[in-house]
C-alpha positions in Angstrom: -4.7 5.0 -10.9 -1.3 3.9 -11.9 0.7 2.1 -9.2 4.1 3.2 -10.6 4.4 6.0 -8.0 4.2 3.4 -5.3 7.6 1.9 -6.4 9.3 5.3 -6.1 11.3 6.5 -3.0 8.9 8.9 -1.3 11.6 10.4 1.0 13.5 12.5 -1.5 11.3 15.6 -1.2 8.2 16.6 0.9 6.2 16.7 -2.4 7.2 13.1 -3.3 6.1 12.0 0.2 2.7 13.7 -0.2 2.2 12.2 -3.6 3.2 8.7 -2.5 1.1 8.9 0.6 -2.0 10.1 -1.3 -1.5 7.6 -4.1 -1.2 4.7 -1.7 -4.3 5.7 0.2 -6.3 6.2 -3.0 -5.1 2.8 -4.3 -6.3 1.2 -1.1 -9.7 2.9 -1.4 -10.1 1.7 -5.0 -9.2 -1.8 -4.1 -11.6 -2.0 -1.2 -14.4 -0.4 -3.2 -14.1 -2.8 -6.1 -13.7 -5.8 -3.8 -16.9 -4.8 -1.9 -18.7 -4.4 -5.3 -17.7 -7.8 -6.4 -17.8 -9.9 -3.2 -19.6 -7.8 -0.6 -16.5 -8.1 1.7 -15.8 -5.1 3.7 -12.0 -4.6 4.1 -10.4 -2.9 7.1 -9.9 0.8 6.6 -7.4 2.9 8.4 -6.1 6.4 7.9 -3.1 6.2 5.6 -2.6 9.7 4.5 -0.7 11.7 5.6 1.8 9.7 7.6 5.0 10.5 9.5 7.9 8.4 8.3 9.7 9.0 11.6 6.9 7.3 13.6 5.7 4.4 11.6 4.8 1.7 14.1 1.0 2.0 14.1 0.8 3.1 10.4 2.9 0.0 9.3 0.7 -2.4 11.4 -2.6 -1.0 10.1 -1.3 -0.8 6.5 -0.1 -4.4 6.7 -3.6 -5.5 8.0 -5.1 -3.8 4.9 -2.7 -5.6 2.6 -3.3 -8.9 4.3 -7.1 -8.6 4.0 -7.0 -7.6 0.3 -4.5 -10.4 -0.4 -6.7 -13.0 1.3 -9.7 -12.0 -0.8 -7.8 -11.9 -4.0 -5.6 -14.9 -3.5 -2.3 -12.9 -3.6 0.7 -14.4 -1.9 1.9 -11.3 -0.1 5.0 -10.1 1.7 5.6 -9.0 5.3 4.9 -5.3 5.0 4.7 -4.7 8.8 8.2 -3.3 9.2 10.7 -1.3 7.2 13.6 0.9 8.2 12.9 4.1 6.2 16.5 5.2 7.0 18.1 2.1 5.4 18.1 2.6 1.5 18.3 -1.2 0.9 15.5 -2.1 3.3 13.3 0.8 1.9 13.9 -0.3 -1.7 13.0 -3.9 -0.9 9.9 -2.8 1.0 8.8 -0.4 -1.8 9.2 -3.2 -4.4 7.2 -5.8 -2.4 4.5 -3.2 -1.6 4.3 -2.1 -5.2 4.1 -5.7 -6.4 1.1 -6.3 -4.1 -0.7 -3.2 -5.4 0.1 -4.2 -9.0 -1.3 -7.7 -8.5 -4.5 -6.4 -7.0 -4.9 -3.8 -9.7 -4.4 -6.4 -12.4 -6.9 -8.8 -10.8 -9.5 -6.1 -10.3 -8.8 -4.4 -13.6 -8.0 -1.1 -12.0 -6.3 1.0 -14.7 
């Protein structure tokens, strides 16, 4: 799965939010599946799709735990993805970039499309 959609602003339309949310969850499942196949490590798994961008506290925390775990196994120097202001275009853009970079790094290491 291409990670390019994870760099895009998902808040412009409900369809974009649904696509982004599904793509992010699918990418996490792929990463966890391949890591398990290679190392036997079981990564934390939380429900990521769908999510409500107006109530992000738990989602952001659990999502960040998933990133921290994959980054630790893969040796990726990650970013703090535990908070973002979805209403601030600059904050959202920075978070989307950092988030996408972590997914791209994991996809490259694991040779995921």
